[in-house]
N, C-alpha and C positions, 0 to 999 in steps of 0.2 A: 316472652320467656325468650332466653337466649337458646343459641344452638346448643351450645355444651349441656347446658338444663336438661333438654328434650333428649338429649343422644345419651344421657349419662343413665346407667346401669339401674341407678336405684329407680328413676323416672321409668323405664321402660319395663322393668320386671314389675312395677305396681299398677301401668296400663295392663298388662298382662292378667294378672292375678284379679283385677277389676272387672275385667271384660271376661272373665273365665266362664262365669256362671251364663250370663246373656247370649253367647255363643254358642256353649255347649249345648245349651237347651233350645235354642234356636233354629240351628243349622245341622244339615246334614253332612256327613255320616255321625257327628258326635251325638246329636240326640237320641238316635234309635240305636246306636250302639252302646252309652251310659247310660240311658234312661229307659229300660225297656218295659213297655207299657205306658208310657206317657206320650200325650201328642208333641210334637215338635213344635213346641210354641211355650211362652212363659203364660202361666195364668193369670187372671186379674189379680189376685190376691200378692201373687209374685212380684208383679208390676207395681202393686202400691208399696211392699216391700222397699224396692228400689228408689221408689220416685222418694220415701219418706227419708231413705239413706242420704240420699242428695242434697234434701231438705235440709236436714241436720249437720249434714257437711256444709252447707251454705251458712248456716247460720252460727256454724263455730268456729268458719273459715273470718267472717265479718267480725266475731267477738274479740278474735286474738289480734285481729289488725296486723297481719302479716306485712312481713319487708321484704319480702319474694315471692315470686311463683311457686318454687317448692314449697316454701310455707303454706302458701295459698291452697296449695293443691294438698295437702299432708292429710286435713281432715277428711277430704272427699275419699282418699286412699282407704283411711282407716275405718269409717263408717260403711264404705261400699264392702271392704273385705269383710267386714262383719256380716253385713246383710248376706253377703254369697255364703259364707260361712253355714248362717241358719237355715238359709234355702237349700244350701246342697244338703246339710244333715236331714232337713225334712223328706227329701225325694231319696236318699239314700244315705245312712250315716256311716257308712265304711268311705264314701266320697268326700264328706263333709271331714272326716277324722282326718284323710288323706290331706285336704287342703289345707288344714291346719297345719300340719307339719309342712307342707311345702311354704307357708306364707314365714313360719319360725324359719325355716333354711334361707329363704329369702331376706328376712331381717338381718340374721346374722351375717349372710355372704355379699349381701349387697346394701348396706348403711347409708344413708343419708350423705351427699357428697361434703366433703370436707373441705374448707377453703385454704386452696394453697398459690395466692396471688400474692402481690406486694404489700409490705406494709412497715409501719415506722413502730416495732411493739417490741419492747424488751421481755423476753420471756424467763420468767426466774426458775432457775434448776435448783435454787436450795431455798430451804423457809426464813428468808434472809428479808422479806418486807418490811418492815418496820424500820430494821437497820436503813436498807436503801431508802427510804423516804426522809429520813433524818438525817441523812449523810448531809445533805445541802439543800436548809432549808428555804432558798431562794428559787428551790426548781419544787414545782406542781407537779403531781403526778395523778395518772388517771388509770388503775389497775382494774382489770376485769378478774372475780374469782370463778374458775370454769372447770366443769368435769367434762373429759370427753365423751361420756356415755349420755350426757344431756341432749337431746336435739336442740333446745331453747339455745342451748352455748354454739352447737355447730352453725345454728341460725346469726348468732351474735358475731359470730367470727369475721366473715366480709361487710358487716356495717362498721366492727371495732376498727380493723383495718383501713377502711375509706377514710374514717373520722383521724387516726393516727397519719395519714398521707396528708389530710387538710390542713390539720392543724397542730401537729405536733411541731416543736423548735426546741431549742437549747434548755431553754426553762419550762417547757413545758412536756413531759412523757408520757407515754402510753407503756402499761405493762398488764402483764397477765399472768397468770399463777395456778397452776393445777391442783386445786386442793384435795382430788381424790389422794395424789401421792403424798401430801402435806396435811394430813387434818389437823394436825397442832395450829395451822394457820387459820382453818376455818374456826377452829374454836377459839383463836384470839380474837377475830375479830364477829363471833359470835354468828357465824353463818350456817344455818342448818343444812346437814349433806344428805339429808334422808333422800329414799329414791322419789317421795311424793314432796318433798319440800318445794317451796317458791319461793326461796330464796336463791336458785341456782339457773342462771348466773346472779351474780351482783356485782356492781360497779360501783367503785369508791372513789372518790376525788379527794389526794390528801396535799393540802396548802400548808407551809411553815412545817412541816412533819406530823400535821394532826389531820385527821378525819374532818370533814368540812360537810359534804355533801355524798348520799348513799343512794341507789337505787337497786333495787326498791328498798323504801324506809320500812324500818322496821321500830316496832314500840321499844322505847328504852325499859319499860316495867317487865314485858312479859314476853321481848324478843321476837314477836310474830310479827309477820307484813300487814302493814297498815293499810295497803293498796296495791292490789297486781300492778306491774310497771310493763309496758311492752316496748320491747326493745329495737326500736327504729330511731334510722339517723335522726329524725327530726326530733322525736322524743328526747334522745340522749342531747342533742344540740343544745335544745330549750332547756332541759332541767340542770344540765350542766355550765350553760350559760357558756359554750366553748368559744362564740365569735369574740365577745368580752374577754374571756379567760385566753386566749390565744394573743390577742391585742395587748392584755396587759403582761403579760409574759413576755412577748417579744419587745417591747417597748425598754422592760426592766432587761434584757439582754443585750439590746442595742444601748443604751445608757451605761451599763458596766463595761460594755467593750469601747465604747467612748473616753470613759474614764480611765481607763488601765495606762494608754501609753504617758498618761499626766502623772501618773503616781511615779512612772518610771522616770 
């Protein structure tokens, strides 16, 4: 894990939340002050709940195939906070309620860090995706349809930026559009923007002004996701054949640049 990730307020705040119950129940003066009548240690039942939460977080983390350390830690944070909430409510409902409020405040005030590094991505400020991709059919476009409130979209950002830096050229462009601002674009490309949607984010490759590849893939009949897609650099590179696509588009650009003086 990189130093900026460890020192981020999101990471530090969540570490404090997941350690809150074990620390306050096991060390003085917290345990005697907060939990009057309880011994200054966790019971075996409470230890079992904590271990169970860690195991579920581990299984969930492996299942989603995280692309970063923050993404890997997210399931641990979620299930450990849930376990702490249950155990606090069991000891004192007031403390459990206060813990829930603190978790909500932390979620709102310290969201998961947003990528702010370099990229070669064009951000659409108008709902003109189709006009842009059809404007020059010799240019291939890889466009990410995202929403700012989706953690999956937040985690896609550094991966997408890295791919743009590695593969973008004058004939292969990367773009992003916020479909929460432009719901008509989501409707045009049959992207479900519901809170529980499995289509956020969606990445589409346009060649010759037409969609050729989409991830996650959807059924042409029902419009539902056929298979969950994990937005790692390796998966995106393979699914969109970016090495070959970059080579092909770069060759096309060089050929055009070579032929241009001849026409003059």
